[in-house]
N, C-alpha and C positions, 0 to 999 in steps of 0.2 A: 258408740252408738249406731246402729244401723239405718240402713235409707228409710224402710217403712216404721221408724218413729218419727217420721216428717209429716206436716200436713202438705197436701198436693194445695199449692197456690192457686187461689181461683182468678177468675180473667178478668182484668179491668180495662177499660177502652179510653183511652185519651183523645182528645182531638176530634176530628172528624165534620168540625160546622165550619162553614164559609170558607175559607182557603186551605185551611189547614187538613192535614191527610190524616189519618185515622192510624192509630198507632195502638197494639194490646199489651198489656204488660201482665205474667203471669200466663196461668192456663196452661197450654202446649206451645205459646208463643215463644221463638227464639229469645234470648237474653239480650236486651237490648241496651246500647251505648249512649251514653248520657255526658255532658260537658258544661261548664258553667263560663259565663261570658267575665272577663278578667277587667273590664274598664267600666266607668260608668257609661251611661248613654246620654247623649246628647242630640240634640235636633240637627247637628250638621254631621253627625255620623251614620245616620239609620241607614243611608243607602249602602253604605262602605259595610255596614253590619249585616244587612240582607243579602249581600253579595256573597261575604266571608261564610253565613251561613248555607249558601249554596256549596260552596267549595267543601265544607265540613261533612256535610250529607253524602257527598261524593265518597269522601275517606271511610265511612262506615256510620258517622254519627245520626242517632236518632232524635234526641230530644236535648235543647238547650235550654239551662237555665240562667236567669238574670235576675241579680240582686236589685230590690225596690225599697230604697230606703225613705221615699218621699212622694208625694202628690204627682210632685214633676215625672221622677221616674217613671208612675205606674202610668201618666199618661204616655211618656214615649214608647214605652213597651205594647200598649195598647197600638199606638202607631204602627209600630214596627211588624205586629202580628198582622198588619192588613198588607205586607209586602213581602210574606214569605208563606209557604206550608208548611214548614218545619213547625211542628208542634212545639211552643214555647210555655216554659214554667217561671213563674211568679214567687220568687223566693221572699216571704215575707216577715220581718221579727220587729216586735213591739207595738205594732198599730194593726189593726185588725181593719181599719177602714181602708186599708192599702188593697187589703186583699178584694174588699169590697167594690173599689174601684176597677182592679184588674177584671174582675167576674164583669164587669159591663162589656167588656171588650173580649177580642177572639183568643184568650188566653186557654192552653189544652189543660192545665194543671195550676194548683196551689199548692206550694211548699209552704207549712208553718210551722213552728216550735212552740210547742207546748210550754215551755220554760219560761220562756218570755214574750207570749200573746196576750198576756193578761187574764182576765176571769174566765171561766167557762161561758159566761155567757157570751163573750166575744167569738169564742170557738162554735158558740151555737149559732151565733149569728153568721159568719163565713160557712157554716156548714149547710143551712138552711138554704142560703142564695146560691150555692153549688150545686144542689139538690133542682132549683127551679134552672139554670142555667145545664144543669148536665155537664160539669166539669168535675174533674178527679182531683183528691187531694192527697198529698204525701205528709204524712205526720213524719216530722223531722227532727229525731233527738238527738243530742251527743253530750260529751263530757262537759262541753265548756258551760253549758247551760240549762242544767238540771234544775226542776223545781226546789224551791228551799229546802224543803225536809228531806228530800230526797240527797242533795247536797251537802246537809248537815250530817247524815246518814255516813255516806263516804269519807267525809273530811274527819268524823270520828274513829275512822281506821288509819293509823300510820302506813307512808306510803311504802314502808319498807319492810310492811306487813306481809306473809304469804297469803292473808286473804285480801287484800287491798284489792287485787285485778278482778276478785271473783264479787265482790261488796260492788265495785263500778260498774260492772257489766248487769248485776242486777238491778241496779238501779235505773238504768237505762231500760231494760225491758219492763220494768216497772211503770217506769215515766211513759212509756210507749203505749202500757195495757190502760191506764186510764185514760188517755186519749181514746182509746179504739172502745171502751165502755162507752163513752158521751157520744160517739159516731154511732153505734150499735143503739144506743139509746132513742138517735132521732132517724134510726131505719136509714143509715146512710152506708152504702156498700163500695162505691168508686174509690176505694182507699189501698193506699200504699205505704209502708211504713218503712224508714231507715234510720238503725242504731249506731251511730258511726263513734269509734273512739280512735285515738291516736297509734295506740298499740293492735297489733295483727290478735293478740291472746284473747284482748277484751272485744275485737270485733266479732271472731269467730265464734266466741263462747255466747254471745248476748243474741246472735242471729239464731245459734244452735236452740237456745230456749224459748226464744220466740218462735222459731217455725215448728214445736213441741206441741204450741198450744194453739197455735192462728192459721187459718188458712188463705190470710194475706200475702200477698205479692210485697217482696222484700227488695228494696235499692241499698245495694251493697256497696260501701267504701271505707274505706282508713283515711279518716280525717287529719286533717295537716300532716300529711306524710311525709312532707319534704321535697328536698328538688328533683330531679328526673332520676337518679340511681337509686336514691333509696324510696323514695316514693313506688317506684315499680317494683323494686323487690318486696316491699310491704304488702301494696298490692295484691301483688303475685300469690303472694304465700298465703292471704288471707281468701281470696279468692278462689283458691284449687282446692283448699281444704273445703270449702262451703258448697264448691260445685258438685264435689267429690259426694257430697250427701244430699245432692239433688237441692241444695238452697241457694237461691238467689235468681230475680225474673230480670232485674236492671241495673247497671253497673257504673257508677263514675269513678277515673283514676285521679283523684286530687293531688296534683303538681304542682310545684312553684317554678312552672316552664309554662310555656305555650300552651294556648288550647287544642293546637295542631296534636301536639306529642299526648296530650291527654285522651283525645281520640285514638292515636295511634297506639300507643300503650295498651289501650282496653280490647281493641279489634285484636293483637298480638297475643295477647292472655286468653283471651275468649276462645282464638283459634287454637292456639296449644292445649287449652282443655277441650275441646271439642264442642262448644258452644257457640261457634261461628264457622260454619261448612262455606267453602266456595271463595270465591275472591282470589286476587291475587297475591301469592306468595313470594317475597325476596329471599334468597340465601345469598349470602356474600360472604367473603374469607376476609379474616382481620388485617392481611396484609404480613408480610414478613420481610427478610433481608433480600430475596431473591424477587421480590414484587417487581412488576413489569407493565403492570396496568394499576391507573389511579382507581382503585375501588371505590375509594371515601368519595371523591371529587363524583364520580357517575353516579351513584348511589344518591346523593346531595341532590345533584339536578334530576335525577328521574322517581325519585321515592313517590311525591306525591301525586304523580301522573301516573306510573303504575299502579297506585292502589286505587286509584279513582275510575280504573278501569272497570268494564263490565265484561269481565272474563275469570274463569277459572283456570290458572295457568300458574305454575312454579316459574321463576325468573333467577337465574345464576348470575352472580357478577363476581368472576375469579382475578385473582392477583397474579396470575401467571401461568406461563403455556404448559410446567411442570405437570401441574394437576387439575387445572382449570376445567378443561373437555371430562375429564374421568371423575373428578369429584361431582361436576355438576353433571353429569350423564343421566340422572334423573329430571333434569328441568326441560321444561318445552322449549326453550329459549336461554342462551345464556352467552355472556359475552366476557372476553379475557384479551389479554396483549403482550406483546413482548418489544423492546426495542420500539420501532418506529409504525408497528404493524399492530391490526387488532383483530382477533378471530370472534366470529359470530358463529355460535353450533346450537343445535337441536338435538337433546335427548345424547350426548355425548359426540355427536357426528358436526365436524365443522363443516358451515352451510357457505361461509363468506370470508375472505381475508382480503385487508385493504393497509394499505401502508399509508398511514395519514399523518407522521409526524405528530407532534403535541397540536394538531386542530381537535380541539373538542365538537365544535359544531360538526366536521366532518363525522366523527365517531358515533355523534347523537343521532345524525338522518343516515348514517348504516344501519345502525341499529332499529331506528324508525319505522324504514323500510322493511327489514325482516318481520318486525313485530306485527306491522298490519297482514303479513300475509298468514298469522296464527288464526 
């Protein structure tokens, strides 16, 4: 398929009311990064959550979604929205009145799943209130909660049949299309759609099919992608294929791992695909038998701080002086070491050498001093 067979996504604005900052999804806006909070909210946790949201924003996160399983959770999310300017999304299943409660608060977007939200009248009630409150809605479809007739269609094709993947992908597209028709009939335009499967092939196929027919921004994600390594691999394969076709306005890397790693993985994928220019790039060697510097320890200590900087620089962390300054000569700043010494360099030229023994605090202090000079 060529790029001009796909619709240019229209722009959808979320947030912008009260303390929430405005974010545009689709149109000419950069691809945004989303993640999902991984624990139930509680009254005691709200301050900690609000602080973590600030830290996630510094790492590149644009939107955070929260599960809303009951009215108590809805009330807590509404309270949290008063404590942060991060656009928050309420994830609603089964009970549409939870969406209505969240729409009373400063929630930037509602996510509903048409396969389990109930009747069309329930969807209509949410849409009408979202219109009144100027809140966007994401139609979230996945293979685990398709409408009954589409689920039956998928189950009629054996899993080992070569057509099974195509049938599943088509069912995702049809489920989304049905809800889009309801939204269109009500004149509701601030819509984002996601169609998620646990396989790369299905994810790519259904998003291609949808983007041929609609100009609605697409939220990309491989659902139940797995632990860190498997999840990053699946997400990278799916996103890179779709980005190459001009498809995808916002992403979540779904991992059985930390929320921070979801954000960092998404950021790295977008950067390598040319969708997230600027910022700090860390290059580091994997270490080897002639290792003279604790690369892993240094990166572990510095990764979040470096990626939170409002700078467009490359930082090299190299394992030994044999190749360190040379292999990192493109970097704006780099560090390596040998024995009891560290070397700090810029564009391959050594600018500082210190004997620090095993004192990590001294290492960090020297590096911070040189970093502040940039």
